[in-house]
N, C-alpha and C positions, 0 to 999 in steps of 0.2 A: 782301476778301481779300490779302492778299499777293502781287502779279501782277508777273512779270517778264516783259519782252518784249524776244525777243532780235532785235535791229534795230529801228532808227529811221529809216526812211524813211517812205513815203507810207502804208503799211497800219499798220505799227506806232504812228505819233502820230495814227493817224486813233483806232485802237483806244485808246490810252491816253488821249485826250480822252474818251472815252465812259464807261470805265470809271473815273477819276477825279471824273465828274460823277456818276458812281453810288455814289460812296463807295469805290472801291477804291484800294487803296495801289498805286502803278505805281512801276517801277525798271526802266531800260531798259539793256539789258546792250548796250556797243560797243566798240569795239577801243582807243577813244583818249578814256576819261570827261573829261578833263581837257581836252578842246578847246574852246575857245568854240562855243559854240551859239545857236543863234536861232530861232526858230519853231516849237521844242517845243511840249508841253502844260504849261501851268500847272500846276506841284505835283508836275513827275516828277521821278525822281531818277536820275543816271545813276551806273552802274559797269561794272568789267569782266563779261563774260558771266557768268565764274565767281561772281564775288560776287554780281549780282543773280541768280543761279540758286539760289543757296545760302540763302539767307534767304527764298526764295518759296515759297507753297503751288502755283502755276499757272505755268508756264513755256510763254510763247508764242512760237513759231517764225513769225518776221515777216520772213524775207530773201529777194531772189531764190533761185530753183531751183538755180543752180550754185554758192552760197555755201552751201548745206546743210551739206556734210559738215564743212566747218570749223566753221562756227558750231554745231554741237552737239558738235565736241571742244573747242571754245573754252568751253563752258556745262559741261565737267566731268560728273562722275557726276551721272545725273540719275535713277535708279534710286528708286522710289516717289515721283515726282513726277507730279501731272499735267501732261502735253504736249501744248499745243494746237496742232496743225499747220494754219497757214494758209495754206500752198504751195500753187504748183502748177505740176508738174513741165514748164514751157514752154521751148521750143527756137526760137531761127528758122529756119524751112524755106524753102523755095523760095518758098511766095506767101505768107510771115508768119508768125506766131506760132502754134504747133502744140504739141502734147503729144509729151514724148520718150518714156514711157512710158503704158502704158493697157491694157487689156482683159483681160489675165492679172495684171498686178500695176499697183500704184497709187503714187503718191509717199507717201502716208500710211504703206503697207505698209515701202517703204524708209526713211522716217523709224523708224520703229519697230526696224528691224532695225538702224540707228545709233545707236538711243538704249535697250541692252538694260536690261528693268526699269522702266522710265518707261510710266505709262497714257497711250498716244498715241490721241489725236481729230483727226479731220478734221474741221474746221468754217471757217468765217469767210472760205472761200474764192469763194465763187458769186456776189459783186458785186463792185462797184468798191470803192476804197478812200474815195470822198468817200460811198458810202452808209453804209459802218459807221460815220462819224461820225454821220449825220443820220439813222440808221433809223428813230428813232422819229416823222419826220416823214411817215412814207407813210401816209396815207387814200386811201381808207375803208379799205381791206386792209392789214395790214402787210407788212412784206417777210418771206418767208420763208429761213429759215436751218436747213440739215438738220446732224445732227450725226452721225458715225458714230466708233464704238469699242467695244473688247470690254468694257472694265470698266465692267459693269453697277451697281456697287456707286458710283462715282464719278460716273457720267454726267449723275445731277442738278445734281452741283455745273456741269459744264461746259455744261448745258442753264440752268441758272441764269446763268450768267456772259454767253451770248449773248443771254439774253431781259433783262438790264440793259443792252444796248445798244441798244433796241427793235424787235428782231426777232422773229416768232415762232420760239421755238426748236422743231425737230421732230428728234425721233429716229429716226435714219434704220436703226439697226442695228448689225452690228460692222464693223471696220475695214477690212473687205475692201468693203464698198460704198463707200468712198473710189475705186472704181473707177468709179463711177456719178457721182460728186459731182465729180471733177477733169473729164471731158466736159462737164459741166453748165456750170462755171465755162468752157469754152473756148466755149460755145453764148453767153454774157454778151458773153465777150472778142469772140466773133465779130461778133455785132449791134453793137456798141459799136464796133469798128476799121473793120469792112469794109461794115456796111450804114446807119450813119449814125444807129444809134438811140441816143437821149440816155443819158449816161452816169447821168443820174438813173432811169433803170429798175433794177426788182429783180424777181426771182422773186417771186409769192405763191400760195398755196394755199386754193383756194376749195369748196363744197361745193353740189351742187345741192339744192334741198328736194326 
């Protein structure tokens, strides 16, 4: 699949490594594609956000939350595109990182409002970036990754992209479920930053016999 990743930070680079290894074609959309770069995934291309998104079947939003409006504006018209939202609506509070919005609205729904006509899915926000690159290394249980979105026809394509990274991709229902997935990410962040949990941890799903 032709994938445009908007943002080439830790999350974007980790996803790029995983998808290139799985055989996908990845272009990063960044503000200055001509700037010298080092440390990005081998085999990736770089373009402006609008050029990267124009030729992509799936657009992946992988920027810090405050940069979301400008990133989506720079990507241009995303009507008809798969838009995978990996962001979490974080801000710095009195006790450290916290969610800026939640309970009755989610960051995923805010992204959908900023990208009218796109098929928006919230996923790849529930663990740390290093686990995204190495998701296939989890054993004996795979790391779980929930996917929320309203477009049931195109959701299987998103689930497949998540599976290609090595996650157990799980359909969590409509985009409003992002209101649950973003606090789930906050729990991972809290355990890693405040409780000393290793950043190699991830959520897994199991069932009793």
